[in-house]
Structures are given as C-alpha cells and as structure tokens.
N, C-alpha and C positions, 0 to 999 in steps of 0.2 A: 543529562539526562542518560543512564545505565542501561534503556534499551534503544537503540537505531533502527531505524525506519528506512529500509531496503529496497523502497519503490520506486526511485527513479531512477534504481541501480536493477533491475528489473523491466520497467519499461524499455527503458534503453536494448536489454538484452532483448524483448520482444518486436524492438521496434514497434512502439505505441505509444500515441500521443496522451495525456494526462485527459486528455476530451472526449479522445475514446473508450479508455476507461472506464470515462466514469459513465458513460453511453449503456457501455455492457452492465455493465454494476449497478444499474437505477440512482448513485450516486452527483449533489452535485459534482461542480468542479470544486468551488471553494471548497468544502467537506474535505475533499482530494485534495486540495493544497493543504488543506491545516495538517493530513494525516501524511504528506509527504515528505513536509519541511518537521516533522519531529515535536507538531505543537500539542497533537493532540494529546488527552489526558485518558483516553479510552478509546476502545475499537470494541464493535460489539463482533462472537463469533462469529455470525449469520453476516456479517460486511467482508468479515477476513474469508469466508468462504468461500464469498461472490469475487471476491478480489480472485483469491489463488484459481477458484476456476476461468475464470477468463484471462490471467496470466503461466494458465497450466503448471503450475508453482508448490512447491508446498508453504506451508507457516514461515518456516527457518529461515525461505529465499527471502523474507520483506522484514522480518522482526531478528534483532539479533539484541544477544547481552555482549555486553562491554563494561566490567566495572569502573567504579572510579579511580 
C-alpha cells in the first residue's frame, strides 16, 4: 500500500502506549492496532484529529505517502 501509517513512531516519540492513546481518543485497542499495523482501509477525519490532538502532532506525522 502506498500510504504508510507511522503511528508507532509517534507513540515512541511521545513515550505513550497504544492502550494509553486508545483511552485518550476513545477508541478500542483493537481498532487502533488495526490502524497502527496499516491494515485499516480508511480513517475518519474526526479520529485523525483526536489522535493528532492526543499526540500533539500533524496528520503528516502519522500518514505518509510512499510510491510503489
């Protein structure tokens, strides 16, 4: 897939666990895990906004385009 999710990188930079983020943004751990592993087909802007707010980052810090 050409879109890479760098959620694990941002979590490491913020020294935050996935379960901590799940609690802050109000998502299940399994849904965040699907996003983190790049298996998600879509993400709502409201979810992306909540993640960016919790991690104090920009959407481009989480999502990256890498051509095949």
